[in-house]
C-alpha positions as CSV (number, residue, x, y, z in Angstrom):
1,X,73.6,97.0,114.7
2,X,73.0,98.7,118.1
3,X,72.4,102.0,116.4
4,X,69.8,100.4,114.1
5,X,68.1,98.7,117.1
6,X,68.0,102.0,118.9
7,X,66.4,103.7,115.8
8,X,63.8,101.0,115.4
9,X,62.8,101.3,119.1
10,X,62.0,104.9,118.5
11,X,59.4,103.9,115.8
12,X,55.9,103.2,117.1
13,X,55.6,100.0,115.1
14,X,54.5,96.8,116.9
15,X,56.5,94.3,114.8
16,X,59.8,96.1,115.5
17,X,59.7,95.1,119.2
18,X,61.4,91.9,118.1
19,X,65.1,91.8,117.2
20,X,64.5,89.3,114.3
21,X,62.1,91.7,112.7
22,X,64.6,94.5,113.0
23,X,67.1,92.3,111.3
24,X,64.6,91.4,108.6
25,X,63.7,95.0,107.9
26,X,67.3,96.0,107.6
27,X,67.9,93.1,105.3
28,X,65.0,94.2,103.1
29,X,66.5,97.7,102.8
30,X,69.7,96.1,101.6
31,X,68.2,93.5,99.3
32,X,65.6,95.6,97.6
33,X,68.0,98.0,95.8
34,X,70.1,95.0,94.8
35,X,67.1,93.3,93.3
36,X,66.0,96.5,91.6
37,X,69.3,97.3,90.0
38,X,70.2,93.8,89.0
39,X,66.7,93.2,87.6
40,X,67.0,95.9,85.0
41,X,70.1,94.4,83.5
42,X,68.7,90.9,83.7
43,X,65.6,91.8,81.8
44,X,67.4,94.1,79.3
45,X,69.9,91.4,78.6
46,X,67.1,88.8,78.1
47,X,68.6,86.6,80.9
48,X,65.5,86.2,83.0
49,X,66.2,82.6,83.8
50,X,69.9,83.0,84.5
51,X,69.3,83.9,88.1
52,X,67.3,80.7,88.4
53,X,70.2,78.7,87.1
54,X,72.5,80.5,89.5
55,X,70.2,79.6,92.3
56,X,70.5,76.0,91.4
57,X,74.2,76.3,91.3
58,X,74.2,77.9,94.7
59,X,72.2,75.0,96.1
60,X,74.8,72.6,94.6
61,X,77.5,74.6,96.4
62,X,75.6,74.4,99.7
63,X,75.2,70.6,99.3
64,X,79.0,70.3,98.6
65,X,79.7,72.4,101.7
66,X,77.5,70.2,103.9
67,X,78.9,67.0,102.5
68,X,82.4,68.1,103.4
69,X,81.3,69.5,106.8
70,X,82.1,73.1,106.2
71,X,80.9,75.3,109.0
72,X,79.4,77.9,106.7
73,X,78.4,76.2,103.5
74,X,77.0,79.5,102.1
75,X,80.5,80.6,101.4
76,X,81.2,77.4,99.4
77,X,78.0,78.2,97.5
78,X,79.3,81.7,96.7
79,X,82.6,80.3,95.3
80,X,80.7,77.6,93.3
81,X,78.2,80.1,91.9
82,X,80.9,82.5,90.8
83,X,82.7,79.6,89.1
84,X,79.4,78.6,87.5
85,X,78.7,82.1,86.3
86,X,82.2,82.6,84.8
87,X,82.0,79.2,83.1
88,X,78.6,80.2,81.6
89,X,80.1,83.5,80.3
90,X,83.0,81.6,78.8
91,X,80.8,79.1,77.0
92,X,78.4,81.8,75.9
93,X,81.1,83.9,74.3
94,X,82.3,80.9,72.3
95,X,79.1,79.3,71.3
96,X,76.5,80.1,68.6
97,X,73.7,78.8,70.8
98,X,71.0,81.2,72.0
99,X,71.5,82.4,75.6
100,X,68.2,80.8,76.8
101,X,69.4,77.4,75.5
102,X,72.7,77.6,77.3
103,X,70.9,78.8,80.5
104,X,68.7,75.7,80.2
105,X,71.7,73.5,79.8
106,X,73.5,74.9,82.9
107,X,70.3,75.1,85.0
108,X,69.3,71.5,84.5
109,X,72.8,70.3,85.1
110,X,73.2,72.4,88.3
111,X,69.9,71.2,89.8
112,X,70.6,67.6,88.9
113,X,74.1,67.8,90.4
114,X,72.7,69.4,93.5
115,X,70.1,66.8,94.1
116,X,72.6,64.0,93.4
117,X,75.1,65.4,95.9
118,X,72.4,66.1,98.6
119,X,71.1,62.5,98.4
120,X,74.5,60.8,98.1
121,X,74.7,57.7,100.3
122,X,71.1,57.9,101.2
123,X,71.4,61.5,102.5
124,X,68.2,63.3,103.7
125,X,67.0,66.2,101.5
126,X,64.8,67.7,104.3
127,X,67.7,69.7,105.8
128,X,67.9,71.7,102.6
129,X,64.3,72.8,102.7
130,X,65.1,76.1,104.2
131,X,67.1,77.0,101.1
132,X,64.1,76.2,98.9
133,X,61.5,78.2,100.9
134,X,63.8,80.7,102.6
135,X,63.4,82.5,106.0
136,X,64.4,86.1,106.2
137,X,63.5,86.2,109.8
138,X,66.5,84.0,110.6
139,X,69.0,86.3,108.9
140,X,72.0,87.1,111.0
141,X,73.9,90.5,111.5
142,X,76.9,88.9,109.7
143,X,74.8,88.1,106.6
144,X,73.3,91.6,106.7
145,X,76.9,93.0,106.7
146,X,77.8,90.9,103.7
147,X,74.7,92.2,101.9
148,X,75.7,95.8,102.8
149,X,79.2,95.3,101.3
150,X,77.8,93.8,98.1
151,X,75.2,96.6,97.8
152,X,78.0,99.2,98.1
153,X,80.1,97.4,95.4
154,X,77.1,97.1,93.1
155,X,76.1,100.7,93.5
156,X,79.6,102.0,92.8
157,X,79.9,99.7,89.8
158,X,76.5,100.8,88.6
159,X,77.4,104.5,88.8
160,X,80.6,104.0,86.8
161,X,79.5,101.4,84.3
162,X,75.7,101.3,83.9
163,X,75.7,102.9,80.4
164,X,78.4,100.4,79.2
165,X,76.5,97.5,80.7
166,X,73.3,98.6,79.0
167,X,74.9,99.0,75.6
168,X,76.7,95.6,76.1
169,X,73.3,93.9,76.8
170,X,71.4,95.6,74.0
171,X,74.0,95.6,71.2
172,X,77.3,93.8,72.1
173,X,78.7,94.3,68.6
174,X,78.3,98.1,68.8
175,X,79.7,98.1,72.3
176,X,82.8,96.1,71.1
177,X,83.3,98.6,68.2
178,X,83.4,101.4,70.7
179,X,86.2,99.8,72.7
180,X,84.0,98.4,75.5
181,X,85.4,95.0,76.8
182,X,82.2,93.1,76.2
183,X,83.4,89.7,77.6
184,X,84.8,91.3,80.7
185,X,81.6,93.3,81.3
186,X,79.5,90.2,81.0
187,X,81.8,88.3,83.3
188,X,81.6,90.9,86.0
189,X,77.9,91.2,85.7
190,X,77.2,87.5,85.9
191,X,79.6,87.3,88.9
192,X,77.6,90.0,90.6
193,X,74.4,88.1,90.0
194,X,76.0,85.0,91.4
195,X,77.0,86.7,94.6
196,X,73.6,88.4,95.1
197,X,71.6,85.2,94.4
198,X,73.8,83.1,96.7
199,X,73.6,85.6,99.6
200,X,69.9,85.9,99.3
201,X,68.9,82.3,98.8
202,X,68.6,81.4,102.5
203,X,66.5,84.5,103.1
204,X,63.9,84.4,100.3
205,X,64.3,80.9,99.0
206,X,65.3,79.3,95.7
207,X,61.8,78.6,94.5
208,X,60.8,82.3,94.3
209,X,64.2,84.1,94.1
210,X,64.0,84.4,90.4
211,X,60.8,86.3,90.5
212,X,62.3,88.9,92.7
213,X,65.0,89.5,90.1
214,X,62.6,89.8,87.2
215,X,59.4,91.4,88.4
216,X,60.8,94.8,89.5
217,X,62.3,95.6,86.1
218,X,59.3,94.0,84.3
219,X,56.9,96.3,86.1
220,X,59.2,99.4,85.7
221,X,59.4,98.7,82.0
222,X,55.6,99.1,81.6
223,X,55.6,102.7,82.7
224,X,59.2,104.0,82.1
225,X,59.9,106.6,79.4
226,X,63.7,106.5,79.6
227,X,66.6,104.6,81.2
228,X,66.7,106.7,84.3
229,X,63.0,106.1,85.1
230,X,63.5,102.4,84.3
231,X,66.2,102.0,87.0
232,X,64.4,104.3,89.5
233,X,61.1,102.6,89.2
234,X,62.7,99.2,89.4
235,X,64.4,100.0,92.7
236,X,61.3,101.8,94.0
237,X,59.0,98.8,93.2
238,X,61.4,96.4,94.9
239,X,61.5,98.6,98.1
240,X,57.7,98.9,98.2
241,X,57.2,95.2,97.6
242,X,59.9,94.3,100.2
243,X,58.4,96.5,102.9
244,X,54.8,95.6,102.1
245,X,55.6,91.9,101.9
246,X,57.4,91.9,105.2
247,X,54.5,93.6,106.9
248,X,52.0,91.2,105.4
249,X,54.0,88.2,106.4
250,X,54.2,89.4,110.0
251,X,50.4,90.0,110.4
252,X,49.3,87.1,108.2
253,X,52.0,84.7,109.5
254,X,53.2,83.6,106.1
255,X,56.4,83.3,104.2
256,X,58.0,86.8,103.7
257,X,59.6,85.8,100.4
258,X,56.3,84.6,99.0
259,X,54.6,87.8,100.2
260,X,57.2,90.0,98.6
261,X,56.9,88.1,95.3
262,X,53.1,88.4,95.3
263,X,53.5,92.2,96.0
264,X,55.7,92.5,93.0
265,X,53.2,90.6,90.9
266,X,50.5,93.0,92.0
267,X,52.7,96.0,91.2
268,X,53.4,94.5,87.7
269,X,49.6,94.0,87.1
270,X,48.9,97.6,88.1
271,X,51.8,99.0,86.0
272,X,50.5,96.9,83.1
273,X,47.0,98.4,83.4
274,X,48.5,101.9,83.6
275,X,50.5,101.2,80.4
276,X,47.3,100.1,78.6
277,X,45.5,103.3,79.8
278,X,48.4,105.5,78.7
279,X,48.6,103.8,75.3
C-alpha cells in the first residue's frame, strides 16, 4: 500500500490527499473489472436477480456472524453465500422450474432469514444499515487485498474458460454434448458471484449492488458486435462509472455506490440511444 500511496501523492488531484480516498480509488480499480466480467455472464445467463439473492444471503451470513460474536462476520458471510450458491446450483440442476422462479424462492427465503436472525431477541437492525447502503470510503487495506486476490482468480479463470462459460449459459445441452461439465461450470460461476458479492457488500451496499452487476453488460450489449467487444465494453463502462462515481461522491458529498450506479444508468441510456441511431 505504501507504493500506491506514494504514487497517488504524485498526482495533482485534491481528493487523493486523504488516505481513505486513496484506498477507495484502489478498491474501485479492483472492483470495476470484477463487476464488468461477472456482469456479462450474469446477463447472458439470464440470472440478473441472482446477485441480488446472493446479497441477501450474504446479509444473513453477516447476521449469523454478529449473533455468534465473530470478530470478522464478513468471512461468515462468504462461507454462507458460497453454500447458498452451491445449493441453488444443485436445486436448479434437478428442477424443471425456471431459473427466475428459483431465484425468487431463494432470495425471499434469504432476506426473511436474515431479518429474522438480525432481530432475534429484540435485536436492533440499525447496526446493519452500513451493509444496506455501503461505504467504500471505509474499506481497509486487508479488504482491498482480498479483492485483488479474487480479481486475479477471476481473470485467470476467465482467460481459460470464458468460451465454455458462454456456451454453457447460452445452450447448456450443446455444451454438455461437447463434453463440457455444465454443472461444474455453473457451480464455479455461482461460487465466484457469491464471493464477489459478499466482499463488495459493505463497500457499495446491498440495495444497489445488483445494479452494478447488471448495468455494465446491459450497456455493453447495446453497442457490441461480438463477444470480445461485449466483455471489453462491459469492463470499460464499469471502470468509467466507478471512477466518475467516486469523483462525484467526493465533490457532491453523497454515497459513492449510488453515484456509481447512476453513472452506469447514464451510460446505459447513452448506449441505448447509440444503438437506436445505428439501427
